[in-house]
C-alpha positions as CSV (number, residue, x, y, z in Angstrom):
1,M,118.8,235.9,232.5
2,T,118.1,238.4,229.8
3,P,114.8,239.7,230.1
4,T,112.6,239.4,226.8
5,L,111.6,243.4,226.0
6,S,107.8,244.2,225.2
7,R,106.7,244.5,221.5
8,S,107.3,248.1,221.3
9,C,110.7,248.4,222.8
10,A,111.6,245.2,221.1
11,F,111.3,247.0,217.8
12,R,112.8,250.1,218.5
13,A,115.9,248.6,219.8
14,S,116.1,246.8,216.4
15,I,116.3,250.4,214.5
16,L,118.5,251.6,216.8
17,F,120.7,248.6,216.1
18,L,120.5,249.5,212.4
19,L,121.0,253.3,212.7
20,C,122.8,253.5,216.3
21,S,125.9,254.1,213.7
22,L,124.3,255.9,211.0
23,S,126.7,258.7,210.9
24,A,128.8,261.1,208.7
25,F,131.5,258.2,207.8
26,A,134.6,261.0,207.1
27,R,133.8,262.4,210.6
28,T,132.5,259.8,212.8
29,A,133.5,255.9,212.9
30,P,131.0,253.2,213.4
31,R,130.6,252.1,216.3
32,E,131.3,248.1,217.3
33,P,128.5,246.1,216.4
34,T,126.5,244.3,218.8
35,M,126.2,240.8,219.5
36,T,122.2,239.7,218.9
37,N,120.4,236.1,218.4
38,N,118.0,238.1,216.2
39,P,118.0,236.6,212.7
40,L,117.4,240.0,211.3
41,L,120.6,241.6,212.5
42,A,122.7,238.6,212.9
43,N,126.3,239.3,212.1
44,P,126.3,243.0,211.5
45,R,128.8,245.0,209.3
46,P,129.6,248.5,208.6
47,W,127.5,249.6,205.4
48,C,128.4,252.8,203.5
49,I,125.3,254.4,202.0
50,G,125.6,258.2,200.5
51,R,128.2,259.9,203.0
52,F,126.9,257.7,205.9
53,V,127.3,254.7,207.4
54,M,124.8,251.9,209.1
55,N,125.0,248.3,210.7
56,R,124.1,245.8,208.2
57,P,123.5,242.4,208.6
58,A,126.3,240.4,206.2
59,R,123.6,238.0,205.0
60,S,121.1,240.6,203.6
61,E,120.4,241.2,200.4
62,L,120.5,244.5,198.4
63,N,117.1,244.8,196.4
64,S,117.0,248.2,194.7
65,E,118.9,251.3,195.1
66,R,118.6,254.8,193.5
67,Y,121.4,257.9,193.4
68,A,121.7,260.9,192.1
69,Y,124.8,263.6,192.6
70,W,124.9,267.0,192.0
71,G,121.9,267.1,189.9
72,D,122.9,263.9,187.7
73,K,120.7,260.7,187.7
74,I,123.2,257.4,188.6
75,D,122.9,254.2,187.1
76,I,125.2,251.7,188.0
77,K,126.5,248.6,186.0
78,S,128.9,245.9,187.6
79,D,131.6,243.8,186.4
80,V,132.1,245.8,183.1
81,S,135.5,245.3,181.5
82,V,137.7,247.9,180.4
83,Q,136.9,246.8,176.5
84,A,133.0,246.4,176.9
85,F,133.0,249.6,178.2
86,Q,134.7,251.1,175.2
87,H,132.8,249.3,173.1
88,R,129.6,250.4,175.0
89,V,130.7,254.8,174.9
90,E,131.9,254.3,171.3
91,L,128.8,252.8,170.0
92,R,126.6,255.3,171.8
93,E,128.6,258.4,170.2
94,T,128.2,256.8,166.6
95,E,124.4,256.4,167.3
96,L,124.3,260.3,168.6
97,R,126.2,261.4,165.3
98,A,124.0,259.4,163.3
99,K,120.6,260.3,164.6
100,T,119.6,263.5,162.9
101,R,117.4,266.8,164.7
102,T,114.0,267.4,163.8
103,G,112.8,271.2,162.5
104,S,109.4,272.5,161.6
105,I,108.1,273.9,158.4
106,S,105.2,275.7,157.2
107,Y,102.0,274.4,156.6
108,K,102.1,276.2,152.9
109,E,105.8,274.2,152.6
110,M,104.3,271.1,153.9
111,Q,101.4,271.1,150.8
112,A,104.0,272.0,148.2
113,K,106.2,269.2,149.1
114,G,103.6,266.5,149.7
115,L,104.5,266.2,153.1
116,K,102.3,264.8,155.9
117,S,103.9,266.2,159.0
118,L,105.2,269.6,159.8
119,I,108.0,268.5,161.6
120,V,110.8,267.1,159.3
121,K,114.4,265.8,159.8
122,T,117.5,267.9,159.0
123,D,121.0,266.9,158.5
124,I,122.2,268.5,161.9
125,P,123.4,265.7,164.0
126,W,122.1,264.9,167.6
127,L,125.5,265.3,169.2
128,E,126.9,268.8,170.2
129,R,130.1,268.3,172.3
130,V,131.8,265.1,173.7
131,I,134.9,265.2,176.2
132,S,136.7,262.6,177.9
133,P,137.7,263.8,181.5
134,T,139.4,260.8,182.0
135,Q,141.2,257.7,180.4
136,T,138.0,255.5,180.9
137,S,135.2,258.2,180.8
138,R,132.7,260.2,178.0
139,V,130.5,262.8,178.1
140,F,128.1,263.3,175.3
141,F,126.1,266.8,174.8
142,Y,123.2,266.3,172.8
143,S,119.8,267.8,171.4
144,D,117.1,266.2,168.9
145,D,115.4,270.1,168.1
146,V,116.8,272.5,165.8
147,D,114.1,274.9,166.2
148,H,114.6,275.9,169.6
149,P,118.8,276.6,170.7
150,D,117.6,277.7,174.1
151,L,115.9,274.1,175.1
152,L,117.9,272.1,177.6
153,L,120.6,270.0,176.7
154,N,121.1,266.5,177.7
155,E,124.2,265.9,179.4
156,E,125.3,261.8,179.4
157,G,128.3,260.6,180.9
158,Y,129.8,257.3,181.5
159,V,132.9,256.8,183.7
160,L,134.3,253.1,184.3
161,A,135.8,252.8,188.0
162,G,137.4,249.5,188.3
163,T,134.6,247.3,187.2
164,T,131.8,249.4,188.2
165,M,130.5,251.6,185.2
166,L,128.3,254.6,186.1
167,T,125.7,256.2,184.0
168,M,125.1,259.9,184.7
169,K,122.4,261.9,183.1
170,S,121.2,265.6,183.5
171,L,119.7,268.4,181.8
172,L,121.3,271.7,181.8
173,R,120.9,275.2,179.8
174,P,123.1,275.6,176.7
175,G,124.9,278.3,178.0
176,D,125.9,276.2,181.0
177,V,128.0,273.8,178.8
178,Q,131.3,275.0,179.5
179,K,130.5,275.1,183.5
180,S,129.4,272.0,183.3
181,I,132.4,270.4,181.6
182,E,134.7,272.2,184.6
183,R,132.4,270.5,187.2
184,T,131.8,267.1,185.3
185,S,135.8,266.8,185.0
186,D,136.3,267.3,188.5
187,V,133.4,264.8,189.4
188,Y,134.8,261.9,187.3
189,R,138.8,262.2,188.2
190,N,137.5,261.7,191.8
191,I,135.5,258.6,191.0
192,T,136.9,255.5,192.4
193,Y,136.1,251.7,192.5
194,R,135.2,250.5,196.0
195,D,134.4,247.3,197.7
196,D,130.7,247.1,198.6
197,W,131.6,246.8,202.1
198,T,134.4,248.9,202.4
199,V,133.9,252.1,204.8
200,P,136.2,254.9,203.0
201,S,138.5,256.7,205.3
202,G,137.9,260.0,203.7
203,P,135.3,262.6,202.4
204,G,133.1,261.0,199.5
205,F,129.8,259.8,198.3
206,C,129.3,256.0,198.3
207,V,127.1,254.1,195.6
208,K,127.2,250.4,194.7
209,G,130.8,249.4,193.6
210,A,132.4,253.1,193.6
211,L,133.0,256.4,195.6
212,I,132.7,259.9,194.4
213,G,135.5,261.5,196.5
214,G,135.5,265.0,197.1
215,P,133.5,267.6,199.8
216,S,129.8,267.5,200.0
217,R,127.5,268.9,196.9
218,N,124.4,271.0,196.9
219,S,122.4,268.0,195.9
220,E,122.8,264.7,196.7
221,E,120.2,261.5,197.0
222,S,120.6,258.2,198.1
223,Q,117.9,255.2,198.8
224,Q,118.1,251.6,199.4
225,T,116.1,248.7,200.2
226,I,117.5,246.2,202.0
227,V,116.2,242.5,202.5
228,L,117.5,241.8,205.9
229,Q,116.5,237.9,205.7
230,P,116.4,236.7,202.3
231,G,113.5,234.9,201.5
232,K,111.3,236.5,204.1
233,A,109.1,239.6,203.9
234,S,112.1,241.8,206.1
235,A,112.4,245.0,203.9
236,F,114.7,247.8,205.5
237,V,114.1,251.1,203.2
238,L,116.3,254.1,203.8
239,S,116.3,257.1,201.5
240,M,117.9,260.5,201.9
241,R,118.4,263.8,200.2
242,V,119.4,267.0,200.8
243,A,116.9,268.9,203.4
244,V,114.9,272.3,201.6
245,D,113.1,274.8,203.0
246,G,109.7,273.4,204.1
247,D,110.8,270.1,205.1
248,Q,111.0,271.3,208.6
249,R,107.0,271.4,208.6
250,A,106.9,268.0,207.9
251,T,105.2,265.6,210.4
252,L,104.9,262.1,211.1
253,L,103.1,261.8,214.4
254,G,100.6,264.6,212.9
255,T,99.8,262.2,210.2
256,L,99.1,259.2,212.2
257,P,95.0,258.8,210.8
258,D,96.4,259.2,207.6
259,L,98.9,256.3,208.0
260,R,96.4,254.0,209.9
261,R,93.7,254.4,206.9
262,E,96.4,253.9,204.2
263,L,97.2,250.5,205.9
264,Q,93.7,249.9,206.0
265,T,93.3,250.8,202.4
266,Q,96.0,248.0,201.6
267,G,93.6,245.1,202.7
268,Y,94.6,245.1,206.6
269,G,91.3,245.9,207.8
270,N,90.8,247.5,211.2
271,T,93.4,245.3,213.2
272,V,96.0,248.1,212.5
273,T,97.4,249.1,215.9
274,V,100.1,251.4,217.0
275,L,102.3,250.6,219.1
276,R,104.5,253.3,219.4
277,E,104.7,256.6,218.5
278,S,107.7,259.0,219.9
279,K,110.2,261.2,219.1
280,R,113.9,260.4,219.2
281,Q,117.3,261.4,217.1
282,V,119.3,259.8,214.3
283,A,122.6,260.8,213.5
284,G,122.4,263.7,215.8
285,M,119.0,265.3,214.2
286,D,115.9,265.1,215.7
287,A,113.1,262.3,214.4
288,E,110.2,261.2,214.6
289,E,109.2,257.2,214.4
290,V,105.9,255.4,214.7
291,L,105.7,251.4,214.9
292,F,102.1,249.7,213.8
293,S,101.1,246.3,214.5
294,V,99.0,244.5,212.2
295,T,97.2,241.2,212.8
296,E,95.1,239.9,209.3
297,N,93.9,236.6,209.4
298,G,96.2,234.9,211.3
299,I,99.2,236.8,209.8
300,Q,101.1,239.1,212.1
301,L,102.7,242.1,210.3
302,F,104.8,245.2,211.2
303,R,105.3,248.3,209.6
304,F,107.7,251.0,211.0
305,F,108.1,254.7,210.2
306,L,110.4,256.9,210.9
307,L,111.5,260.7,209.6
308,A,114.2,263.2,210.3
309,P,113.2,266.4,208.6
310,G,116.9,267.4,208.4
311,V,118.8,270.8,208.0
312,P,118.0,272.8,204.4
313,K,120.9,272.8,202.7
314,A,123.1,270.7,205.1
315,V,124.3,267.6,203.2
316,A,125.4,266.2,206.8
317,R,122.2,267.0,207.9
318,P,119.7,265.1,205.2
319,Y,115.8,264.7,205.1
320,V,115.8,261.1,206.3
321,D,113.1,258.6,205.6
322,I,113.4,254.8,207.2
323,Q,110.6,252.1,206.8
324,L,110.7,248.7,208.3
325,I,108.5,245.9,206.6
326,L,107.9,242.7,208.0
327,G,105.5,240.6,207.1
328,S,103.4,240.4,203.8
329,T,99.6,239.6,203.0
330,N,100.3,240.1,199.2
331,D,101.2,236.4,198.4
332,S,98.0,234.1,198.5
333,T,100.1,231.0,198.0
334,L,102.0,231.8,201.3
335,T,100.8,230.1,204.7
336,P,99.7,232.3,207.6
337,E,103.6,231.4,209.1
338,Q,105.1,232.1,205.8
339,A,103.7,235.5,205.6
340,S,104.0,236.8,209.4
341,S,107.0,238.8,210.1
342,P,109.8,236.6,210.8
343,V,110.7,237.7,214.4
344,D,107.8,238.7,217.1
345,E,108.9,240.2,220.6
346,K,110.0,236.9,221.5
347,G,112.6,237.2,218.8
348,Y,114.3,240.3,220.6
349,R,116.5,240.5,223.7
350,D,117.8,243.2,225.5
351,M,120.6,244.6,223.5
352,G,121.2,247.6,225.6
353,L,119.6,250.1,223.3
354,A,116.1,250.3,224.2
355,A,115.2,253.4,226.3
């Protein structure tokens, strides 16, 4: 008979199960998923996020996401047709050409003209330059201020990959426009459609519904919140970004009292217990992990935290922040059974992953 794990080992096995294959997908194939009766981990499939792969339960749902690539913040819209895309970018170009920049006048001139403000409209349009790196992409460079030509410009790009539209925004210095055009053109030509459950075989940066192909850049960020069991409080939050100088001083184990107090201020009282605090490795990186058990008014919750500081400027060794949130006390309409963690120590079996 397979033995039941202790509560701390059970949760560690669960996190290991999700992250055992967290690796740079261009270099390492994900491991074969291990079978489990745990409802949170049932029927796992390889899932690509950024430049990494992890095991994700097939029935889980992507709740929220955030991406940044080479200085661009990325918004994503699915199921966009070519016609809808063309209408969207043409409408935006018309809008930027129609808007005019503001300028300032002297107080004396304001009085002479009977104006009520020192800020006036000019006849200079916002739009300064527009390019189309591909047939299904458009990039706008614009500013709304005429008095300060040295201020940062807005760069706003749209690219359609299959039926996925990416909106990419950033700020840049006026003198860097040509350099940005060359960079943006190279990036946009390498953006392709990707089915969400497809793990690329070549290098690239995975976002929802698309792959930004090519080598790693000096600035990449991805965050996803995945509900492991829809309808239950079972959020798995994974955040990754390029590590910077100073991250190596970050410590999770050194902030246990602060983490405990934070949970207590969230209404969990004095029933916060540390079930596990240890060091381990994730994707070949040193990491620290903490597991809390919270019992409040008959409700059982678990809160897991993991922090890997990564290696500065090494995209393959990013700063990784992970949270597993099981159970919720924020909804007074739920019964203790409904609000409690969807699994306890009896829901975990030895998957061969516990230390």
